[in-house]
C-alpha positions as CSV (number, residue, x, y, z in Angstrom):
1,X,-3.7,-12.3,-34.2
2,X,-1.2,-9.2,-33.4
3,X,-2.1,-7.0,-30.7
4,X,-0.2,-4.0,-29.5
5,X,-0.4,-4.2,-25.3
6,X,-1.5,-0.8,-23.7
7,X,-0.1,-2.2,-20.4
8,X,2.1,-4.5,-18.7
9,X,0.8,-8.2,-18.9
10,X,3.0,-10.9,-16.8
11,X,4.1,-13.5,-19.2
12,X,2.8,-11.8,-22.3
13,X,4.9,-8.5,-22.5
14,X,5.3,-4.9,-21.7
15,X,3.2,-1.9,-22.7
16,X,3.5,-0.9,-26.5
17,X,4.7,-4.4,-27.3
18,X,3.3,-5.8,-30.3
19,X,2.6,-9.7,-29.4
20,X,1.3,-12.8,-31.2
21,X,-1.7,-14.2,-29.5
22,X,-4.5,-16.6,-30.0
23,X,-7.6,-14.9,-31.8
24,X,-10.0,-16.1,-29.2
25,X,-7.4,-14.8,-26.2
26,X,-7.1,-11.5,-28.1
27,X,-10.8,-10.5,-28.9
28,X,-12.5,-12.0,-26.0
29,X,-10.4,-10.9,-23.1
30,X,-7.3,-8.4,-24.0
31,X,-9.4,-6.1,-26.0
32,X,-12.6,-5.9,-24.2
33,X,-10.7,-5.5,-20.9
34,X,-8.6,-2.5,-22.4
35,X,-5.3,-4.3,-22.1
36,X,-4.4,-4.4,-25.9
37,X,-5.7,-3.0,-29.4
38,X,-5.2,-4.6,-32.7
39,X,-2.1,-4.2,-34.4
40,X,-3.0,-2.4,-37.8
41,X,-1.6,0.2,-39.5
42,X,-3.1,3.1,-38.0
43,X,-2.7,1.8,-34.3
44,X,0.9,0.9,-35.0
45,X,1.7,4.6,-36.3
46,X,0.1,5.9,-33.3
47,X,1.8,3.8,-30.9
48,X,5.2,4.5,-32.8
49,X,4.5,8.4,-32.3
50,X,3.6,7.8,-28.4
51,X,6.8,5.8,-28.3
52,X,9.0,8.8,-29.9
53,X,7.4,11.4,-27.7
54,X,7.7,9.3,-24.4
55,X,11.2,8.3,-24.9
56,X,13.0,10.9,-22.7
57,X,10.4,10.1,-20.2
58,X,10.9,6.4,-20.3
59,X,14.6,6.8,-20.0
60,X,14.3,8.6,-16.5
61,X,11.9,6.0,-15.4
62,X,14.4,3.5,-16.2
63,X,17.1,5.5,-14.5
64,X,15.0,5.7,-11.2
65,X,14.4,2.0,-11.3
66,X,18.0,1.4,-11.9
67,X,18.9,3.6,-8.8
68,X,16.0,1.9,-6.7
69,X,17.5,-1.3,-7.5
70,X,21.0,0.1,-6.3
71,X,19.4,1.4,-2.9
72,X,17.8,-1.9,-2.1
73,X,21.2,-3.8,-3.0
74,X,21.7,-6.9,-1.1
75,X,18.6,-6.7,1.1
76,X,17.3,-9.7,3.1
77,X,13.6,-9.2,4.3
78,X,12.9,-11.3,7.3
79,X,9.2,-12.7,7.6
80,X,7.7,-14.2,10.6
81,X,5.1,-16.7,10.6
82,X,3.5,-19.4,12.4
83,X,5.2,-22.8,11.6
84,X,5.1,-26.6,12.6
85,X,7.8,-28.5,14.4
86,X,8.8,-29.8,11.1
87,X,9.6,-26.7,9.5
88,X,6.4,-26.4,7.5
89,X,4.6,-23.1,7.7
90,X,1.0,-23.0,7.9
91,X,-0.3,-21.4,4.4
92,X,2.3,-19.9,2.4
93,X,4.1,-16.5,1.9
94,X,2.6,-14.4,-0.5
95,X,3.9,-11.5,-2.6
96,X,1.5,-9.1,-0.7
97,X,3.5,-10.1,2.4
98,X,6.8,-9.2,0.8
99,X,5.5,-6.0,-0.4
100,X,4.2,-4.9,3.0
101,X,7.9,-6.0,4.4
102,X,9.5,-3.8,1.8
103,X,7.2,-0.9,2.5
104,X,8.1,-1.0,6.3
105,X,11.6,-0.6,5.1
106,X,11.1,2.4,3.0
107,X,10.8,0.7,-0.4
108,X,7.2,1.0,-2.1
109,X,6.8,-1.9,-4.7
110,X,3.6,-3.2,-5.7
111,X,2.9,-7.0,-4.9
112,X,2.3,-7.5,-8.8
113,X,6.0,-6.7,-9.6
114,X,7.3,-9.5,-7.1
115,X,7.5,-13.2,-8.3
116,X,8.9,-16.0,-6.6
117,X,11.0,-18.7,-8.3
118,X,9.1,-21.2,-6.1
119,X,6.2,-21.4,-3.6
120,X,7.5,-20.7,-0.2
121,X,5.8,-23.1,2.4
122,X,8.9,-24.1,4.5
123,X,11.2,-22.2,6.8
124,X,14.5,-21.1,5.3
125,X,15.9,-18.8,2.7
126,X,14.4,-18.0,-0.6
127,X,14.8,-15.7,-3.6
128,X,12.3,-13.2,-4.9
129,X,12.6,-11.1,-8.2
130,X,11.4,-7.6,-8.4
131,X,10.5,-6.5,-11.8
132,X,11.4,-2.7,-11.4
133,X,11.1,-2.0,-15.0
134,X,11.0,-3.5,-18.5
135,X,15.0,-3.9,-18.3
136,X,15.6,-4.0,-14.6
137,X,14.9,-6.8,-12.5
138,X,16.4,-7.2,-9.0
139,X,16.8,-10.2,-6.7
140,X,16.3,-10.1,-3.1
141,X,16.7,-12.8,-0.2
142,X,13.6,-13.7,1.7
143,X,14.4,-15.2,5.1
144,X,11.3,-17.1,6.6
145,X,11.5,-18.0,10.4
146,X,9.1,-19.2,13.0
147,X,7.4,-16.7,15.3
């Protein structure tokens, strides 16, 4: 079943992408939740017209995302947390904690746009990817230290 996404969905695609999904997933989840519409001729034409009208606006958004990535640069976010003597932390570092730390440094990035390559459950340095735009991803370093 082909659907046109009405918003970005992690692991599936970005807004206005036409993607192939299993019929049950599309019919029972994506379409009723308003995340997608069926990809038929009329909807495809409508989306093509919307894309055409929003092209210059999208270009500006992409430039803003690239400027944000440049301003972030090689940022290292230091997060303090309680840890045992072996270096294992109690719980895990979440995207929400990273988002709050970035907000404290002046960068307002939604927690849904932050992803880790692995779960952070030990002290040390880790990499996190910021999905700033469809074509702009930026990597930052997260340093987990004991409080």
